[in-house]
FITI-651148 format. One record per residue: residue in three letters; x, y, z of N, C-alpha, C, CB in turn. Coordinates in nm, 4 decimals, always signed. Glycine has a CB too. Layout:
! FITI-651148
R  resn     neast    nnorth       nup    caeast   canorth      caup     ceast    cnorth       cup    cbeast   cbnorth      cbup
R   ALA         X         Y         Z         X         Y         Z         X         Y         Z         X         Y         Z
...
END
This chain:
! FITI-651148
R  resn     neast    nnorth       nup    caeast   canorth      caup     ceast    cnorth       cup    cbeast   cbnorth      cbup
R   MET   -1.3747   -6.8502   +0.1145   -1.2653   -6.8265   +0.0227   -1.1310   -6.8510   +0.0894   -1.2719   -6.6854   -0.0314
R   SER   -1.1200   -6.8279   +0.2198   -0.9908   -6.8440   +0.2857   -0.9412   -6.9879   +0.2749   -1.0004   -6.8025   +0.4325
R   GLU   -1.0329   -7.0850   +0.2696   -0.9925   -7.2252   +0.2599   -0.9249   -7.2551   +0.1261   -1.1137   -7.3164   +0.2785
R   THR   -0.9639   -7.1827   +0.0218   -0.9067   -7.2085   -0.1103   -0.7911   -7.1140   -0.1430   -1.0145   -7.1961   -0.2165
R   PHE   -0.7948   -6.9915   -0.0924   -0.6918   -6.8939   -0.1284   -0.5666   -6.9060   -0.0419   -0.7476   -6.7537   -0.1172
R   LEU   -0.5827   -6.9196   +0.0874   -0.4694   -6.9201   +0.1805   -0.3652   -7.0274   +0.1491   -0.5197   -6.9397   +0.3209
R   PRO   -0.4038   -7.1502   +0.1122   -0.3015   -7.2507   +0.0797   -0.2157   -7.2151   -0.0421   -0.3678   -7.3833   +0.0556
R   LEU   -0.2609   -7.1229   -0.1249   -0.1842   -7.0824   -0.2430   -0.0673   -6.9905   -0.2090   -0.2751   -7.0134   -0.3420
R   VAL   -0.0705   -6.9301   -0.0909   +0.0308   -6.8316   -0.0518   +0.1468   -6.9033   +0.0165   -0.0299   -6.7230   +0.0424
R   PRO   +0.2702   -6.8799   -0.0312   +0.3849   -6.9458   +0.0325   +0.4064   -6.8958   +0.1752   +0.5118   -6.9230   -0.0501
R   ASP   +0.4719   -6.9787   +0.2565   +0.5016   -6.9400   +0.3943   +0.5851   -6.8130   +0.3962   +0.5749   -7.0534   +0.4684
R   GLY   +0.5626   -6.7311   +0.4952   +0.6364   -6.6065   +0.5104   +0.5478   -6.5001   +0.5735   +0.6899   -6.5583   +0.3748
R   TRP   +0.5971   -6.3761   +0.5692   +0.5245   -6.2665   +0.6339   +0.3845   -6.2505   +0.5773   +0.6011   -6.1361   +0.6187
R   LEU   +0.3720   -6.2570   +0.4456   +0.2428   -6.2336   +0.3828   +0.1404   -6.3398   +0.4248   +0.2579   -6.2320   +0.2303
R   LYS   +0.1825   -6.4646   +0.4325   +0.0899   -6.5696   +0.4765   +0.0524   -6.5497   +0.6228   +0.1522   -6.7093   +0.4561
R   SER   +0.1487   -6.5092   +0.7061   +0.1190   -6.4823   +0.8476   +0.0185   -6.3682   +0.8601   +0.2485   -6.4481   +0.9251
R   TYR   +0.0358   -6.2650   +0.7780   -0.0569   -6.1514   +0.7780   -0.1972   -6.1969   +0.7368   -0.0065   -6.0401   +0.6829
R   LEU   -0.2059   -6.2753   +0.6294   -0.3358   -6.3236   +0.5832   -0.4017   -6.4142   +0.6877   -0.3201   -6.3989   +0.4504
R   THR   -0.3227   -6.4976   +0.7535   -0.3758   -6.5840   +0.8589   -0.4328   -6.5005   +0.9728   -0.2665   -6.6784   +0.9116
R   ALA   -0.3625   -6.3929   +1.0077   -0.4116   -6.3031   +1.1135   -0.5427   -6.2370   +1.0718   -0.3061   -6.1951   +1.1466
R   MET   -0.5550   -6.2009   +0.9446   -0.6789   -6.1388   +0.8978   -0.7954   -6.2390   +0.9009   -0.6601   -6.0833   +0.7549
R   VAL   -0.7672   -6.3660   +0.8721   -0.8708   -6.4694   +0.8812   -0.9119   -6.4867   +1.0273   -0.8202   -6.6048   +0.8218
R   GLU   -0.8127   -6.4932   +1.1159   -0.8413   -6.5140   +1.2583   -0.9223   -6.3999   +1.3191   -0.7117   -6.5304   +1.3350
R   CYS   -0.8952   -6.2769   +1.2751   -0.9709   -6.1637   +1.3308   -1.1003   -6.1394   +1.2526   -0.8844   -6.0360   +1.3301
R   ASP   -1.1274   -6.2259   +1.1551   -1.2512   -6.2208   +1.0779   -1.2695   -6.0861   +1.0073   -1.3701   -6.2480   +1.1689
R   ASN   -1.1599   -6.0337   +0.9510   -1.1672   -5.9096   +0.8757   -1.2512   -5.9324   +0.7512   -1.0258   -5.8584   +0.8385
R   GLU   -1.3366   -5.8363   +0.7190   -1.4335   -5.8536   +0.6104   -1.3750   -5.8384   +0.4704   -1.5438   -5.7556   +0.6272
R   MET   -1.2596   -5.7771   +0.4576   -1.2020   -5.7595   +0.3248   -1.1559   -5.8958   +0.2728   -1.0834   -5.6576   +0.3279
R   PRO   -1.1849   -5.9288   +0.1469   -1.1448   -6.0591   +0.0924   -0.9928   -6.0784   +0.0962   -1.1952   -6.0735   -0.0516
R   LEU   -0.9497   -6.2016   +0.1170   -0.8066   -6.2319   +0.1246   -0.7290   -6.1902   -0.0004   -0.7874   -6.3794   +0.1482
R   PRO   -0.7815   -6.2081   -0.1214   -0.7046   -6.1597   -0.2370   -0.6775   -6.0090   -0.2304   -0.7789   -6.1923   -0.3661
R   PHE   -0.7695   -5.9315   -0.1749   -0.7461   -5.7879   -0.1588   -0.6347   -5.7640   -0.0569   -0.8761   -5.7157   -0.1148
R   HIS   -0.6380   -5.8371   +0.0549   -0.5310   -5.8262   +0.1546   -0.3975   -5.8654   +0.0925   -0.5613   -5.9150   +0.2776
R   PHE   -0.3992   -5.9723   +0.0128   -0.2767   -6.0186   -0.0515   -0.2177   -5.9096   -0.1405   -0.3038   -6.1452   -0.1337
R   LEU   -0.3020   -5.8491   -0.2256   -0.2524   -5.7443   -0.3155   -0.2026   -5.6225   -0.2393   -0.3616   -5.7026   -0.4125
R   ALA   -0.2728   -5.5841   -0.1333   -0.2279   -5.4699   -0.0524   -0.0927   -5.5003   +0.0113   -0.3321   -5.4357   +0.0569
R   GLY   -0.0785   -5.6187   +0.0681   +0.0487   -5.6567   +0.1299   +0.1608   -5.6710   +0.0280   +0.0327   -5.7864   +0.2059
R   ALA   +0.1311   -5.7314   -0.0874   +0.2322   -5.7472   -0.1920   +0.2751   -5.6119   -0.2472   +0.1788   -5.8357   -0.3053
R   SER   +0.1845   -5.5166   -0.2531   +0.2200   -5.3812   -0.2979   +0.3188   -5.3166   -0.2017   +0.0940   -5.2935   -0.3108
R   VAL   +0.2955   -5.3343   -0.0733   +0.3868   -5.2783   +0.0276   +0.5244   -5.3437   +0.0166   +0.3295   -5.2978   +0.1706
R   ILE   +0.5258   -5.4755   +0.0073   +0.6540   -5.5468   -0.0029   +0.7279   -5.5055   -0.1306   +0.6313   -5.7006   -0.0013
R   GLY   +0.6565   -5.4980   -0.2417   +0.7188   -5.4561   -0.3674   +0.7747   -5.3150   -0.3590   +0.6186   -5.4645   -0.4808
R   ASN   +0.7033   -5.2254   -0.2908   +0.7520   -5.0895   -0.2738   +0.8798   -5.0878   -0.1907   +0.6449   -5.0022   -0.2083
R   MET   +0.8832   -5.1692   -0.0867   +1.0011   -5.1727   +0.0001   +1.1232   -5.2287   -0.0727   +0.9723   -5.2561   +0.1248
R   ILE   +1.1027   -5.3281   -0.1588   +1.2138   -5.3858   -0.2342   +1.2580   -5.2892   -0.3434   +1.1737   -5.5222   -0.2954
R   GLY   +1.1614   -5.2232   -0.4044   +1.1917   -5.1256   -0.5086   +1.2630   -5.1878   -0.6269   +1.2755   -5.0141   -0.4522
R   LEU   +1.3647   -5.1196   -0.6758   +1.4396   -5.1670   -0.7918   +1.5686   -5.2366   -0.7496   +1.4710   -5.0507   -0.8858
R   ASP   +1.5770   -5.2763   -0.6224   +1.6970   -5.3423   -0.5723   +1.6988   -5.4922   -0.6010   +1.7093   -5.3193   -0.4243
R   ALA   +1.5881   -5.5469   -0.6468   +1.5812   -5.6896   -0.6787   +1.5013   -5.7074   -0.8073   +1.5170   -5.7708   -0.5616
R   TRP   +1.5365   -5.8096   -0.8826   +1.4653   -5.8381   -1.0054   +1.4868   -5.9840   -1.0434   +1.5114   -5.7443   -1.1188
R   ALA   +1.4079   -6.0296   -1.1363   +1.4264   -6.1614   -1.1955   +1.4480   -6.1399   -1.3443   +1.3034   -6.2565   -1.1676
R   THR   +1.5289   -6.2248   -1.4047   +1.5531   -6.2147   -1.5476   +1.4574   -6.3088   -1.6196   +1.7011   -6.2478   -1.5823
R   LEU   +1.3719   -6.2512   -1.7021   +1.2749   -6.3303   -1.7781   +1.3459   -6.3979   -1.8959   +1.1571   -6.2407   -1.8286
R   VAL   +1.4098   -6.3187   -1.9771   +1.4963   -6.3662   -2.0857   +1.6144   -6.2702   -2.0920   +1.4193   -6.3736   -2.2250
R   ARG   +1.7121   -6.3028   -2.1671   +1.8311   -6.2184   -2.1761   +1.7934   -6.0731   -2.2062   +1.9263   -6.2718   -2.2842
R   GLY   +1.8324   -5.9835   -2.1164   +1.8063   -5.8416   -2.1337   +1.6702   -5.7942   -2.0847   +1.8196   -5.8079   -2.2754
R   VAL   +1.5867   -5.8842   -2.0332   +1.4534   -5.8455   -1.9863   +1.4423   -5.8767   -1.8371   +1.3415   -5.9195   -2.0671
R   ARG   +1.4361   -5.7719   -1.7571   +1.4230   -5.7876   -1.6125   +1.2794   -5.7612   -1.5690   +1.5194   -5.6930   -1.5389
R   ILE   +1.2365   -5.8359   -1.4691   +1.1047   -5.8154   -1.4095   +1.1278   -5.7711   -1.2655   +1.0154   -5.9462   -1.4166
R   TYR   +1.0681   -5.6583   -1.2285   +1.0811   -5.6052   -1.0933   +0.9569   -5.6402   -1.0121   +1.1030   -5.4521   -1.0962
R   PRO   +0.9728   -5.6567   -0.8808   +0.8606   -5.7043   -0.7990   +0.7594   -5.5980   -0.7577   +0.9137   -5.7676   -0.6774
R   ASN   +0.7737   -5.4763   -0.8072   +0.6769   -5.3751   -0.7653   +0.5404   -5.4049   -0.8256   +0.7240   -5.2341   -0.8063
R   ILE   +0.4377   -5.3762   -0.7467   +0.3006   -5.4055   -0.7869   +0.2177   -5.2792   -0.7709   +0.2407   -5.5227   -0.7032
R   ASN   +0.1429   -5.2469   -0.8729   +0.0459   -5.1391   -0.8643   -0.0910   -5.2047   -0.8611   +0.0594   -5.0371   -0.9842
R   ALA   -0.1654   -5.1810   -0.7553   -0.2939   -5.2484   -0.7405   -0.4052   -5.1469   -0.7200   -0.2898   -5.3473   -0.6234
R   MET   -0.5160   -5.1745   -0.7826   -0.6367   -5.0970   -0.7614   -0.7442   -5.1976   -0.7215   -0.6776   -5.0135   -0.8903
R   LEU   -0.7930   -5.1840   -0.5990   -0.8926   -5.2777   -0.5481   -1.0307   -5.2214   -0.5758   -0.8729   -5.3043   -0.3961
R   LEU   -1.1061   -5.2896   -0.6590   -1.2373   -5.2417   -0.6997   -1.3452   -5.3406   -0.6572   -1.2419   -5.2190   -0.8515
R   SER   -1.4524   -5.2879   -0.6042   -1.5689   -5.3693   -0.5693   -1.6893   -5.2764   -0.5644   -1.5487   -5.4445   -0.4320
R   PRO   -1.8084   -5.3327   -0.5702   -1.9273   -5.2475   -0.5608   -1.9292   -5.1710   -0.4281   -2.0556   -5.3323   -0.5751
R   ALA   -1.9903   -5.0543   -0.4298   -1.9993   -4.9714   -0.3087   -2.0621   -5.0522   -0.1954   -2.0821   -4.8421   -0.3359
R   GLY   -2.0019   -5.0427   -0.0780   -2.0546   -5.1100   +0.0400   -2.0183   -5.2567   +0.0505   -2.2011   -5.0971   +0.0419
R   LYS   -1.9460   -5.3090   -0.0456   -1.9054   -5.4498   -0.0437   -1.7560   -5.4589   -0.0148   -1.9394   -5.5197   -0.1786
R   CYS   -1.7154   -5.5682   +0.0410   -1.5745   -5.6060   +0.0587   -1.4985   -5.5252   +0.1631   -1.5042   -5.5932   -0.0707
R   ARG   -1.5507   -5.4163   +0.2108   -1.4857   -5.3377   +0.3166   -1.3391   -5.3088   +0.2843   -1.4953   -5.4113   +0.4504
R   ARG   -1.3138   -5.2606   +0.1629   -1.1768   -5.2313   +0.1176   -1.1042   -5.1371   +0.2116   -1.1792   -5.1715   -0.0218
R   GLY   -1.1718   -5.0297   +0.2515   -1.1067   -4.9274   +0.3331   -1.0574   -4.9795   +0.4661   -1.2005   -4.8140   +0.3567
R   GLU   -1.1369   -5.0618   +0.5312   -1.0971   -5.1139   +0.6627   -0.9731   -5.2009   +0.6523   -1.2114   -5.1939   +0.7255
R   GLY   -0.9679   -5.2860   +0.5519   -0.8523   -5.3742   +0.5359   -0.7276   -5.3012   +0.4917   -0.8836   -5.4818   +0.4375
R   THR   -0.7427   -5.2076   +0.3979   -0.6243   -5.1376   +0.3485   -0.5685   -5.0404   +0.4516   -0.6573   -5.0632   +0.2203
R   LYS   -0.6512   -4.9907   +0.5423   -0.6000   -4.9053   +0.6500   -0.5004   -4.9827   +0.7364   -0.7163   -4.8517   +0.7370
R   ILE   -0.5299   -5.1102   +0.7594   -0.4380   -5.1942   +0.8370   -0.3045   -5.2079   +0.7642   -0.4998   -5.3339   +0.8624
R   THR   -0.3117   -5.2389   +0.6354   -0.1899   -5.2570   +0.5564   -0.1082   -5.1282   +0.5485   -0.2249   -5.3048   +0.4157
R   MET   -0.1744   -5.0152   +0.5311   -0.1009   -4.8889   +0.5230   -0.0387   -4.8527   +0.6581   -0.1940   -4.7760   +0.4758
R   ALA   -0.1040   -4.8869   +0.7677   -0.0451   -4.8640   +0.9001   +0.0815   -4.9481   +0.9162   -0.1473   -4.8976   +1.0123
R   ILE   +0.0773   -5.0718   +0.8696   +0.1967   -5.1575   +0.8731   +0.3064   -5.0965   +0.7874   +0.1636   -5.3012   +0.8242
R   ALA   +0.2697   -5.0484   +0.6689   +0.3679   -4.9878   +0.5782   +0.4338   -4.8664   +0.6428   +0.3012   -4.9473   +0.4456
R   ARG   +0.3558   -4.7802   +0.7035   +0.4126   -4.6613   +0.7684   +0.5096   -4.7004   +0.8792   +0.3007   -4.5726   +0.8256
R   ARG   +0.4710   -4.7994   +0.9596   +0.5584   -4.8447   +1.0686   +0.6870   -4.9069   +1.0159   +0.4852   -4.9453   +1.1567
R   ALA   +0.6815   -4.9586   +0.8934   +0.8001   -5.0179   +0.8317   +0.8854   -4.9131   +0.7604   +0.7590   -5.1268   +0.7331
R   GLY   +0.8435   -4.7873   +0.7653   +0.9217   -4.6796   +0.7054   +0.8869   -4.6470   +0.5621   +1.0636   -4.7135   +0.7122
R   VAL   +0.7774   -4.7018   +0.5107   +0.7348   -4.6726   +0.3737   +0.6666   -4.5361   +0.3711   +0.6390   -4.7837   +0.3196
R   ASN   +0.6964   -4.4581   +0.2690   +0.6329   -4.3283   +0.2507   +0.4942   -4.3506   +0.1904   +0.7198   -4.2348   +0.1598
R   VAL   +0.3911   -4.3314   +0.2704   +0.2533   -4.3483   +0.2245   +0.1937   -4.2090   +0.2052   +0.1682   -4.4336   +0.3266
R   PHE   +0.1624   -4.1769   +0.0815   +0.1032   -4.0473   +0.0488   -0.0474   -4.0667   +0.0477   +0.1556   -3.9915   -0.0895
R   ALA   -0.1152   -4.0091   +0.1451   -0.2588   -4.0303   +0.1605   -0.3251   -3.9016   +0.2056   -0.2875   -4.1437   +0.2608
R   GLY   -0.4561   -3.9075   +0.2151   -0.5310   -3.7905   +0.2606   -0.5750   -3.7073   +0.1431   -0.4476   -3.7062   +0.3562
R   LYS   -0.5649   -3.5768   +0.1576   -0.6058   -3.4865   +0.0502   -0.4926   -3.4763   -0.0510   -0.6433   -3.3458   +0.1060
R   THR   -0.5022   -3.5603   -0.1525   -0.3969   -3.5647   -0.2526   -0.4285   -3.4674   -0.3653   -0.3796   -3.7073   -0.3074
R   THR   -0.3308   -3.3882   -0.3986   -0.3412   -3.2969   -0.5124   -0.2266   -3.3299   -0.6071   -0.3368   -3.1455   -0.4669
R   PRO   -0.2392   -3.2944   -0.7337   -0.1283   -3.3191   -0.8263   +0.0025   -3.2543   -0.7790   -0.1641   -3.2670   -0.9652
R   GLU   -0.0074   -3.1325   -0.7294   +0.1129   -3.0621   -0.6830   +0.1743   -3.1323   -0.5623   +0.0795   -2.9162   -0.6474
R   GLY   +0.0883   -3.1748   -0.4692   +0.1373   -3.2449   -0.3508   +0.2053   -3.3756   -0.3870   +0.0235   -3.2712   -0.2545
R   LEU   +0.1479   -3.4475   -0.4823   +0.2061   -3.5733   -0.5269   +0.3426   -3.5502   -0.5911   +0.1123   -3.6435   -0.6254
R   VAL   +0.3522   -3.4526   -0.6795   +0.4791   -3.4220   -0.7465   +0.5834   -3.3783   -0.6431   +0.4592   -3.3109   -0.8541
R   ASP   +0.5453   -3.2925   -0.5485   +0.6381   -3.2480   -0.4442   +0.6889   -3.3649   -0.3616   +0.5710   -3.1457   -0.3531
R   ASP   +0.5979   -3.4542   -0.3237   +0.6374   -3.5687   -0.2417   +0.7295   -3.6628   -0.3189   +0.5135   -3.6447   -0.1932
R   LEU   +0.7002   -3.6835   -0.4467   +0.7881   -3.7658   -0.5294   +0.9256   -3.7023   -0.5450   +0.7257   -3.7885   -0.6663
R   ALA   +0.9294   -3.5694   -0.5603   +1.0573   -3.4995   -0.5734   +1.1389   -3.5098   -0.4443   +1.0340   -3.3518   -0.6097
R   ASP   +1.0704   -3.5019   -0.3308   +1.1393   -3.5076   -0.2014   +1.1835   -3.6485   -0.1649   +1.0494   -3.4534   -0.0925
R   ASN   +1.1008   -3.7477   -0.1944   +1.1263   -3.8836   -0.1471   +1.1588   -3.9834   -0.2578   +1.0082   -3.9322   -0.0713
R   GLY   +1.1100   -3.9610   -0.3772   +1.1398   -4.0488   -0.4882   +1.0661   -4.1817   -0.4901   +1.2815   -4.0748   -0.4895
R   ASN   +1.0105   -4.2223   -0.3796   +0.9433   -4.3512   -0.3730   +0.8279   -4.3396   -0.2747   +1.0417   -4.4648   -0.3313
R   LEU   +0.7095   -4.3814   -0.3162   +0.5957   -4.3716   -0.2252   +0.4849   -4.4651   -0.2681   +0.5439   -4.2283   -0.2187
R   ILE   +0.3934   -4.4862   -0.1762   +0.2684   -4.5536   -0.2076   +0.1609   -4.4470   -0.2066   +0.2364   -4.6699   -0.1059
R   LEU   +0.0910   -4.4333   -0.3172   -0.0217   -4.3410   -0.3252   -0.1442   -4.4181   -0.2792   -0.0405   -4.2828   -0.4710
R   TYR   -0.2007   -4.3767   -0.1678   -0.3146   -4.4477   -0.1094   -0.4354   -4.3558   -0.1034   -0.2802   -4.5006   +0.0315
R   VAL   -0.5413   -4.3960   -0.1710   -0.6687   -4.3254   -0.1626   -0.7772   -4.4284   -0.1361   -0.6984   -4.2441   -0.2933
R   GLU   -0.8610   -4.3999   -0.0391   -0.9687   -4.4932   -0.0063   -1.0749   -4.4958   -0.1148   -1.0320   -4.4564   +0.1271
R   GLU   -1.1064   -4.3806   -0.1677   -1.2084   -4.3701   -0.2721   -1.1475   -4.3062   -0.3960   -1.3304   -4.2880   -0.2227
R   LEU   -1.1425   -4.3797   -0.5048   -1.0837   -4.3287   -0.6280   -1.1560   -4.2040   -0.6776   -1.0860   -4.4359   -0.7352
R   SER   -1.2846   -4.1968   -0.6513   -1.3615   -4.0811   -0.6966   -1.3142   -3.9519   -0.6297   -1.5100   -4.1028   -0.6686
R   MET   -1.2533   -3.9629   -0.5134   -1.2011   -3.8438   -0.4455   -1.0699   -3.7976   -0.5102   -1.1792   -3.8726   -0.2949
R   LEU   -0.9975   -3.8891   -0.5721   -0.8720   -3.8552   -0.6376   -0.8958   -3.8011   -0.7782   -0.7806   -3.9771   -0.6430
R   LEU   -0.9897   -3.8605   -0.8487   -1.0130   -3.8255   -0.9886   -1.1414   -3.7454   -1.0055   -1.0187   -3.9514   -1.0743
R   THR   -1.1549   -3.6389   -0.9291   -1.2733   -3.5547   -0.9387   -1.2607   -3.4611   -1.0589   -1.2937   -3.4737   -0.8084
R   LYS   -1.3691   -3.3947   -1.0912   -1.3679   -3.2990   -1.2015   -1.3429   -3.1565   -1.1531   -1.4994   -3.3054   -1.2773
R   GLN   -1.3048   -3.1436   -1.0269   -1.2739   -3.0103   -0.9758   -1.1481   -2.9592   -1.0449   -1.2555   -3.0121   -0.8208
R   ASP   -1.1433   -2.8274   -1.0660   -1.0333   -2.7685   -1.1418   -0.8959   -2.8057   -1.0870   -1.0475   -2.6192   -1.1433
R   PHE   -0.8810   -2.8058   -0.9546   -0.7481   -2.8312   -0.8974   -0.7055   -2.9775   -0.9108   -0.7465   -2.7911   -0.7506
R   GLN   -0.8010   -3.0676   -0.9431   -0.7686   -3.2089   -0.9571   -0.7513   -3.2525   -1.1018   -0.8753   -3.2915   -0.8928
R   ARG   -0.7858   -3.1682   -1.1963   -0.7802   -3.2073   -1.3379   -0.6423   -3.2534   -1.3845   -0.8241   -3.0925   -1.4230
R   PRO   -0.5334   -3.1970   -1.3336   -0.4006   -3.2451   -1.3793   -0.3615   -3.3826   -1.3218   -0.2936   -3.1431   -1.3408
R   MET   -0.4434   -3.4410   -1.2347   -0.4038   -3.5656   -1.1686   -0.3792   -3.6806   -1.2676   -0.5107   -3.6065   -1.0689
R   ILE   -0.4662   -3.6993   -1.3644   -0.4477   -3.8107   -1.4586   -0.3185   -3.7934   -1.5388   -0.5685   -3.8211   -1.5545
R   PRO   -0.2888   -3.6762   -1.5947   -0.1586   -3.6626   -1.6625   -0.0400   -3.6847   -1.5692   -0.1475   -3.5251   -1.7252
R   VAL   -0.0498   -3.6435   -1.4441   +0.0588   -3.6659   -1.3490   +0.0777   -3.8152   -1.3241   +0.0308   -3.5927   -1.2165
R   LEU   -0.0322   -3.8881   -1.3092   -0.0236   -4.0316   -1.2811   +0.0236   -4.1117   -1.4020   -0.1584   -4.0835   -1.2352
R   THR   -0.0023   -4.0613   -1.5214   +0.0336   -4.1377   -1.6404   +0.1568   -4.0829   -1.7067   -0.0802   -4.1392   -1.7384
END
């Protein structure tokens, strides 16, 4: 896939990152790496840049991505850990670990901008009582 996907990416940091992932033979597919990296870049730019689609309609570069694959395939966690480490080093607020609705709201109130990172969606959207408010908080 790298032979067909990599040429589609314009030169810049993201292409250099994808090239490094190909060279180190990371198992996560390049489109997943691309979306993870584009999400970080979009978060860093925030609402400070936009493109005008038509008069009065702005498009912002932020990206919300959910990487889905069958269990045990694509090694999503290994690849996204690399991207989140890069994001943290770049000063991005990455909210990860044991996420609760209250913790998410508190972090948003304190920082206003963050990347919500969960390796397994099932851990975020459990049916446990303390996690039930998560979907209303996210939506």
